[in-house]
N, C-alpha and C positions, 0 to 999 in steps of 0.2 A: 504493500500500500504506500510505500515511500514515493512511488511515482507521482502521487497527488500532492506532495509536499509543497511544490512551487506552482501549483495550478492557479491560474489567474482568471480563467474564463470557463464557464460551464453552461452547456445547453442541454436541456431535457426535452427530447422529442418523443412524445408518446405514440407517434405514428408507427414506430417500430417496436412497440412493446404493449402487450395486452395484459401483462401480469404486474406491471409497475403500480404500486399502491402508495398512499400518503405516507405510511410509516417508513417506506423505503427512502423517500425523499427527505423525510425528517431525520432519518439515521445519517444520511449524507451531510446534512446541514449541521449536525451536532458532532461531526468528526473534527478533531484537532488538525487533521492533515489539510483541511481546506481553509485554514485561517487566512491565507493570502488571496483568497478569491476576490476579484474586483468586478467581474462581469457575470451576471446570472440571467439566463434566458429560459423562462418557463412558459413562453407564449403558447397558446393553444391547449393548455392543460385544463380544459373545462371540466374534465371528469374528476378532478381532484380538488379538494378544499385546501388551498395553499396558505390560508391565514396562520396556521400553526407553525409555519416555517419561521415566522418572525417573532420568535419567543426569546426569553432570557437565556435559554440554553443554547441558542445558536452560536456556533463558533465562527460564523462569517461576520467578522467585525470591521472589515475594510472595504465593503462593497461600495462601488462607485456608480455602477451602471446596472439597472434592473429593468428587464423587459417582461411584462406580464400581459401582453395583448391577448384578448380572448381567453383569459384565465379566470378561474373562480377564486377570487380573493377580495377582501374588503380593503379599501384604501386606509381605513382607520387602523387596521392591524399593522400596516406599514408605518403610518404616521406616528403611532405610539411606540414603535420599535426604537430602542435606545441607540441603535447604530445607524438609524435612517439619516442622521445628520451628515453622514459621509457621502450620501447619494448626491450626485450631480446630474444624473440622467435617469429619467423615469418614463417609460413608455407603457401606458395602460389604456390602450384603445379597445373599444368594443367589449368592455366589461359591464358589470351591472352595479353601479355605485348608487348610494342613497344620500338622503339629506345629511345624515351624520358624517358620511365620507366627505361631502362638500364642506361642511363646517370645519372639519379638521384640516382640510387642505388650505383654508384661509385663516386658520386660528393664529393669533399672535405668537404663541409659543410652539408652533408646529416644528417637528424635526425635519420637515421637508423644505425649510427656508433656504437651503443652499443649492437647490436645483438650478441648472443652467438650461436643461432641456426637459420639457414636459409635454407629453402627448396623452390627452384624455378624450380623444374623438370617439363619439358614439358610446360613451360610458355613462352619461347621465340621461337615461332614456325616459325618465318621468319628471314631471314638473317639480321644482324645488321651492320650498317656502320662500316668499319674497324677502322676508327679513333676513334670512340666511344669505340670500343672494346679495343683499346690500353690503354684507361684510366683504365681498369680493372687491368692492369699490374702495374699501378702507384698508385692505391688507397690504402689508409691506413684504409679503413672502415672494413676490414676483420681481423684486428689484434686481436679483441676480440672473433672472431668466434671459437667455439669448434666443430661445426658440420655444414658442407656445403653439400647440395645435389643439384647438378646442371646438372643432366643428361638429355639426350634426348632434348637438345636445339640446335638451329641452330647457334652455335658459330663456329668461324673459329679459326685457330691457333693463330691469333692475340690476342685472349682473354686470352691465357694462357702464362705465362711467369715465369721464376725463380725469378723475382723481386717481385711478389705478396707476401705481408707479411701475413703469416699464423702462427703467433707466438704461438697461443694457440690451433691450430687445432688438434682435436682428431679423428674425423670421416670425411672422404672425399669420396663422391660418384660422379663419373664422367661418369657413365654408359651411353651408347648410344651416346656419343659425337663422331662425325666424323671429328676429328681435325688432324688425322694422327699420326703415331707412334713417329715421331720426337718431336711433341708437348707434347705428354704424357711423353716422356723421360725427357723433360725439367722440367716437373712438379716434378718428383721424385728427381731431382737434387736441388730442392728448399731448401736452407739451413734453412729456417724458419720452416720446417716441422718436427722438432726434437721431437715434442710431438705426432705425428701422430700414432694412434694405429689401425685404421680401414680404409682400402683402398678397394673401390669397383669400378671396371672398367668392367662391363658386356657389351657385344655387342659393342666392340670398335675396332674390327678388329686388335687386337694386336697379334704379333707373338713372335718368339724366341728372336728377337732383343730387345724387351721391357724387357723380362725376363733377358737378359744379362745385361741391364742397371740397372734393379732392384736389382740384386745380386752383383753388382760391389762393391768390398770392399772399394773402395775409396770414395763411397757415404756414408757420415756419418749422413745423415738426417733421415734415416729410422730405427734407432736403437730401437725405441719404438714400431715398427709395430708388431701387434699381430694377426690381421685378414686380410686375403687376399682373395678377391672374384673376380674371373676372368672368370666367366661362359660365354659360347658362344663367344669365340674368335678364334684365329688361332694358339693356342699354340701347337707346334709339339713335337715329341719325343726329339728333340734337346733342346727345351725350358725346358722340364721336366727334362732332364738330368742336365742342368745348375742349375735349382732350387734344385734338389736333392743333388747336391754336394756343395751347398752354406751354409754359416754360417747363412743366413737368416732363413733357415729351422728350426734351433734349437730354435728360439724365437717365432715362430708362434703357435697359439692355435687353429685357425680355417682356413681351406683352402677349397675353392670351385673352382673347375676347370671343371665343367660339360660342355658337348658339345664342346669339343676341338678335337685335333688330336694327342693325346699323344701316342696312339698305344702301341704295345708290348714292344718296347725298352724303352719308357718312363715309362711304368709300372714296368719293370725290375729294372730301376734305383731307383724307389721309394722303392721297396722291399729290394734292396741291401743296402739302406741307412736309413732304418727305425729306426736305433738306434739314429739318429740325431733328431728324433721327440720327444724331451725332454718334451715339454709342450703341445703337440697337444691333443685337446679334440674332434675335429670333422674334418673329411675330406670327401669331396664328389667329386666323379670322374665319374659321370654318362655319358653314351654315348661317350666313348672315344676309341672304337674299340680295346679293350684289347685282344680279342681272347682267347688263351689258358691261359693267365695270370689271367683271371677272377676268376677261382677257387681258385688260390693262394690268391687273395685279400679277398675272402670271408672267408678264413681260418686264415688269418694273424691277429695279434693283435698288432697294431702299438702304442706302449706306451699307451695302454689302450684307444686309440682313438676309436670313433665310425666311422667305415668305411661304408659310405652309399653304398647302392646297386649300383654296377658299370655298370649294364646293360644299 
């Protein structure tokens, strides 16, 4: 067993085991030989209750990266684990978290306050008490976060506020949130987002009013933005014209606006302002009803960008 003495990464894949049980994993976690483990991946272990792994008897005291996607585990069991303060990376998508889990995530004394990466997409599948959501606006637990993926959750507008501290945020994904355009506009007005480089808001029912707020020159918090992904929204030709005539266009390197309603007028505005695409490397505008402008898109070369097939 000495072979495990310097083990730093462990992945449990139950696709290759039909006899692996909770006590087997618990036995592994309580072995002195895995005390140097830094990465643990138990994603997909929905058949096991993994909450017992994070007990006082666990010998995994240096864990930095934890992946529990599609696993059966409570976030509260991790947040209450005394060694959770070492975690900098937590991926917990497609789990089934509760109000209590949410409250511990934003609690002032949470052991999860040192995270730099957090993925909780599709994990809060039921509505959360509004008063608990307000605590998200007040928490300081996200000040270290560089990447937050919180899409497709049952959050309300109460969960989003310009007061949330995102001082080091580089990547923010809020896809699939049905919180309304007003709440999304409040997010991009957040003055702590000055380091934000990548913004993804797919399937959020956003229209031209969001684009208008996004390109507002008085908003100084998006000066670092480089990637904008807004597929499957309600962006009309008016929204595309606003974006095409904005200063924001000159700093973007990646734009994705598939499945919107840009139309011929929106396409024309892009072609007329293509000289503003100074840093663009990739643009995708599929399924936007371009009509006659489609041929021009196929032939144009926007600052050496790859123009994805617009059909």
